Short mmCIF file of the C-alpha atoms (twelve columns), coordinates in Angstrom:
data_MODEL
# 
_entry.id   MODEL 
# 
loop_
_atom_site.group_PDB 
_atom_site.id 
_atom_site.type_symbol 
_atom_site.label_atom_id 
_atom_site.label_alt_id 
_atom_site.label_comp_id 
_atom_site.label_asym_id 
_atom_site.label_seq_id 
_atom_site.Cartn_x 
_atom_site.Cartn_y 
_atom_site.Cartn_z 
_atom_site.pdbx_PDB_model_num 
ATOM 1   C CA . MET A 1   21.011 -16.278 18.252  1 
ATOM 2   C CA . SER A 2   20.810 -19.564 20.134  1 
ATOM 3   C CA . SER A 3   19.186 -22.533 18.324  1 
ATOM 4   C CA . LEU A 4   16.750 -22.904 21.436  1 
ATOM 5   C CA . ARG A 5   16.119 -19.266 21.736  1 
ATOM 6   C CA . ALA A 6   15.261 -19.342 17.969  1 
ATOM 7   C CA . ARG A 7   13.217 -22.353 18.060  1 
ATOM 8   C CA . LEU A 8   11.119 -20.683 20.619  1 
ATOM 9   C CA . ILE A 9   10.504 -17.294 18.893  1 
ATOM 10  C CA . ARG A 10  9.518  -19.280 16.115  1 
ATOM 11  C CA . ALA A 11  7.241  -21.171 18.470  1 
ATOM 12  C CA . ILE A 12  5.788  -18.125 20.101  1 
ATOM 13  C CA . SER A 13  5.372  -16.518 16.298  1 
ATOM 14  C CA . HIS A 14  3.624  -19.710 15.058  1 
ATOM 15  C CA . GLY A 15  1.104  -19.340 17.707  1 
ATOM 16  C CA . ASN A 16  0.613  -15.760 17.244  1 
ATOM 17  C CA . VAL A 17  -0.169 -16.057 13.806  1 
ATOM 18  C CA . HIS A 18  -2.986 -18.599 14.676  1 
ATOM 19  C CA . VAL A 19  -4.483 -16.903 17.424  1 
ATOM 20  C CA . TYR A 20  -4.432 -13.286 15.340  1 
ATOM 21  C CA . ARG A 21  -6.012 -15.519 12.297  1 
ATOM 22  C CA . TRP A 22  -8.549 -17.218 14.472  1 
ATOM 23  C CA . SER A 23  -9.511 -13.947 16.282  1 
ATOM 24  C CA . SER A 24  -9.437 -11.666 13.362  1 
ATOM 25  C CA . GLY A 25  -6.716 -9.644  15.198  1 
ATOM 26  C CA . ARG A 26  -8.825 -9.153  18.348  1 
ATOM 27  C CA . VAL A 27  -6.263 -11.348 20.142  1 
ATOM 28  C CA . GLY A 28  -2.477 -10.722 19.192  1 
ATOM 29  C CA . GLY A 29  -3.430 -7.683  17.099  1 
ATOM 30  C CA . ARG A 30  -1.497 -5.254  19.315  1 
ATOM 31  C CA . PHE A 31  1.927  -5.751  21.025  1 
ATOM 32  C CA . GLY A 32  1.865  -2.814  23.614  1 
ATOM 33  C CA . LYS A 33  0.776  0.355   22.004  1 
ATOM 34  C CA . ALA A 34  1.870  -0.771  18.867  1 
ATOM 35  C CA . PRO A 35  -0.458 -2.513  16.608  1 
ATOM 36  C CA . VAL A 36  0.533  -5.670  14.292  1 
ATOM 37  C CA . LEU A 37  -0.211 -7.244  11.167  1 
ATOM 38  C CA . LEU A 38  0.597  -10.686 9.653   1 
ATOM 39  C CA . LEU A 39  2.678  -10.458 6.674   1 
ATOM 40  C CA . THR A 40  2.901  -13.508 4.076   1 
ATOM 41  C CA . THR A 41  5.833  -13.879 2.081   1 
ATOM 42  C CA . ARG A 42  7.205  -16.740 -0.135  1 
ATOM 43  C CA . GLY A 43  10.378 -18.896 0.861   1 
ATOM 44  C CA . HIS A 44  12.990 -17.587 -1.322  1 
ATOM 45  C CA . ARG A 45  14.240 -21.071 -1.939  1 
ATOM 46  C CA . SER A 46  11.291 -23.231 -0.984  1 
ATOM 47  C CA . GLY A 47  8.515  -21.064 -2.406  1 
ATOM 48  C CA . THR A 48  6.339  -22.060 0.214   1 
ATOM 49  C CA . PRO A 49  4.264  -19.394 1.917   1 
ATOM 50  C CA . ARG A 50  5.947  -17.777 5.324   1 
ATOM 51  C CA . THR A 51  3.392  -15.932 7.826   1 
ATOM 52  C CA . THR A 52  5.165  -13.694 10.231  1 
ATOM 53  C CA . PRO A 53  3.556  -11.107 12.654  1 
ATOM 54  C CA . LEU A 54  5.050  -7.867  12.727  1 
ATOM 55  C CA . LEU A 55  4.455  -4.495  14.316  1 
ATOM 56  C CA . TYR A 56  3.537  -1.454  11.776  1 
ATOM 57  C CA . LEU A 57  3.019  1.981   11.508  1 
ATOM 58  C CA . PRO A 58  0.646  3.618   8.909   1 
ATOM 59  C CA . ASP A 59  2.819  5.890   6.802   1 
ATOM 60  C CA . ASP A 60  1.154  8.046   3.771   1 
ATOM 61  C CA . GLY A 61  -1.349 5.435   2.347   1 
ATOM 62  C CA . ASP A 62  1.453  2.444   2.945   1 
ATOM 63  C CA . LEU A 63  2.308  0.248   6.234   1 
ATOM 64  C CA . ALA A 64  5.892  0.486   7.288   1 
ATOM 65  C CA . VAL A 65  7.458  -2.737  9.104   1 
ATOM 66  C CA . VAL A 66  11.113 -2.880  10.588  1 
ATOM 67  C CA . ALA A 67  13.315 -5.741  9.539   1 
ATOM 68  C CA . SER A 68  15.095 -5.636  13.057  1 
ATOM 69  C CA . ASN A 69  15.533 -9.249  13.674  1 
ATOM 70  C CA . GLY A 70  15.759 -8.649  17.173  1 
ATOM 71  C CA . GLY A 71  19.282 -6.441  16.442  1 
ATOM 72  C CA . SER A 72  20.874 -9.831  14.979  1 
ATOM 73  C CA . LEU A 73  23.575 -9.386  12.791  1 
ATOM 74  C CA . HIS A 74  21.306 -10.783 10.019  1 
ATOM 75  C CA . HIS A 75  18.390 -9.767  8.276   1 
ATOM 76  C CA . PRO A 76  15.317 -11.757 9.218   1 
ATOM 77  C CA . ALA A 77  13.997 -14.667 6.717   1 
ATOM 78  C CA . TRP A 78  10.832 -12.869 5.865   1 
ATOM 79  C CA . TYR A 79  13.162 -9.850  4.710   1 
ATOM 80  C CA . LEU A 80  15.476 -12.133 2.394   1 
ATOM 81  C CA . ASN A 81  11.879 -13.495 1.107   1 
ATOM 82  C CA . LEU A 82  10.370 -10.556 -0.020  1 
ATOM 83  C CA . SER A 83  13.573 -9.123  -1.636  1 
ATOM 84  C CA . ALA A 84  13.609 -12.075 -3.623  1 
ATOM 85  C CA . GLU A 85  9.818  -11.902 -4.287  1 
ATOM 86  C CA . PRO A 86  7.995  -8.252  -3.466  1 
ATOM 87  C CA . ARG A 87  4.649  -9.696  -4.027  1 
ATOM 88  C CA . VAL A 88  2.985  -10.544 -0.283  1 
ATOM 89  C CA . GLU A 89  -0.061 -10.857 1.349   1 
ATOM 90  C CA . VAL A 90  -1.039 -8.760  4.544   1 
ATOM 91  C CA . GLN A 91  -3.756 -8.980  7.238   1 
ATOM 92  C CA . VAL A 92  -4.615 -6.297  9.273   1 
ATOM 93  C CA . LEU A 93  -7.172 -7.352  11.790  1 
ATOM 94  C CA . SER A 94  -9.911 -8.977  9.563   1 
ATOM 95  C CA . GLU A 95  -8.827 -7.321  6.616   1 
ATOM 96  C CA . ARG A 96  -6.649 -9.413  4.018   1 
ATOM 97  C CA . PHE A 97  -4.938 -7.551  0.825   1 
ATOM 98  C CA . SER A 98  -2.170 -8.211  -1.605  1 
ATOM 99  C CA . ALA A 99  0.725  -5.494  -1.673  1 
ATOM 100 C CA . THR A 100 4.123  -5.014  -2.774  1 
ATOM 101 C CA . ALA A 101 6.839  -4.484  -0.648  1 
ATOM 102 C CA . ARG A 102 9.999  -2.423  -1.078  1 
ATOM 103 C CA . THR A 103 12.381 -1.083  1.185   1 
ATOM 104 C CA . ALA A 104 12.331 2.554   2.118   1 
ATOM 105 C CA . ARG A 105 14.957 4.842   0.258   1 
ATOM 106 C CA . PRO A 106 16.966 6.997   2.868   1 
ATOM 107 C CA . GLU A 107 15.121 9.524   3.286   1 
ATOM 108 C CA . GLU A 108 12.013 7.737   3.869   1 
ATOM 109 C CA . ARG A 109 13.737 5.688   6.645   1 
ATOM 110 C CA . GLU A 110 15.212 9.129   7.942   1 
ATOM 111 C CA . ARG A 111 11.537 10.496  8.052   1 
ATOM 112 C CA . ILE A 112 9.745  7.171   9.306   1 
ATOM 113 C CA . TRP A 113 12.594 6.148   11.871  1 
ATOM 114 C CA . PRO A 114 11.700 8.512   14.733  1 
ATOM 115 C CA . ARG A 115 8.049  7.656   14.523  1 
ATOM 116 C CA . LEU A 116 8.866  3.872   14.667  1 
ATOM 117 C CA . LEU A 117 10.794 4.518   17.876  1 
ATOM 118 C CA . GLU A 118 8.215  6.538   19.362  1 
ATOM 119 C CA . MET A 119 5.712  3.459   18.427  1 
ATOM 120 C CA . TYR A 120 8.328  1.016   19.677  1 
ATOM 121 C CA . GLY A 121 11.488 2.113   21.628  1 
ATOM 122 C CA . PRO A 122 13.219 -1.069  21.706  1 
ATOM 123 C CA . TYR A 123 14.125 -0.752  17.954  1 
ATOM 124 C CA . ALA A 124 16.872 1.719   19.004  1 
ATOM 125 C CA . SER A 125 18.745 -0.543  21.175  1 
ATOM 126 C CA . TYR A 126 18.377 -3.077  18.139  1 
ATOM 127 C CA . GLN A 127 19.925 -0.629  15.924  1 
ATOM 128 C CA . ALA A 128 22.605 -0.105  18.240  1 
ATOM 129 C CA . ARG A 129 23.496 -3.890  18.891  1 
ATOM 130 C CA . THR A 130 24.033 -4.561  15.021  1 
ATOM 131 C CA . ARG A 131 26.503 -3.157  12.355  1 
ATOM 132 C CA . ARG A 132 23.849 -3.629  9.491   1 
ATOM 133 C CA . GLU A 133 21.445 -0.613  9.293   1 
ATOM 134 C CA . ILE A 134 18.211 -2.220  10.080  1 
ATOM 135 C CA . PRO A 135 15.855 -1.672  7.077   1 
ATOM 136 C CA . VAL A 136 12.438 -0.192  7.010   1 
ATOM 137 C CA . VAL A 137 9.806  -1.820  4.706   1 
ATOM 138 C CA . LEU A 138 6.997  -0.139  2.766   1 
ATOM 139 C CA . LEU A 139 3.952  -2.164  2.020   1 
ATOM 140 C CA . THR A 140 1.711  -1.051  -0.660  1 
ATOM 141 C CA . ARG A 141 -1.593 -2.276  -1.332  1 
ATOM 142 C CA . ARG A 142 -1.865 -3.767  -4.800  1 
ATOM 143 C CA . ASP A 143 -5.216 -3.373  -6.677  1 
ATOM 144 C CA . GLU A 144 -7.081 -6.433  -8.035  1 
ATOM 145 C CA . HIS A 145 -5.238 -6.354  -11.123 1 
ATOM 146 C CA . GLY A 146 -1.747 -6.557  -9.357  1 
ATOM 147 C CA . GLY A 147 -0.746 -2.921  -9.765  1 
ATOM 148 C CA . SER A 148 -0.379 -0.758  -6.672  1 
ATOM 149 C CA . ALA A 149 -3.418 1.006   -5.456  1 
ATOM 150 C CA . PRO A 150 -2.720 4.876   -4.925  1 
ATOM 151 C CA . GLY A 151 -3.563 6.102   -1.407  1 
ATOM 152 C CA . ALA A 152 -4.074 2.681   0.019   1 
ATOM 153 C CA . THR A 153 -3.860 1.745   3.652   1 
# 
């Protein structure tokens, strides 16, 4: 990805985060028919919080997000961050909560991927343009004591 294009995408993403927070997701909370959440990870080198707007799909109490990076050869920075520190913060509309992130197991990805494509068809072209398998990440709500909350959405 060109440096200019990457900077433009970062600027748009940064603006979307601010508008989403300001409006509690009333603005920026959907992209077409797909819902959008805000995912906050810690920089794997800096430790600085980083927030990224992502499309999501509710799945059996979890939220599924896709580390597509637009079909780039490299994983997005947020995915590298959660690989180093899986404890994340999530905002869905006005609700904020702690979650634990993990890459979906192959059988989970196989089950979820068709639903993700139905929600946002361009994921298929992203997968076609890269050699890496695009990870599906599951976000599981943590209870107030830091454990996973069963059946949480």
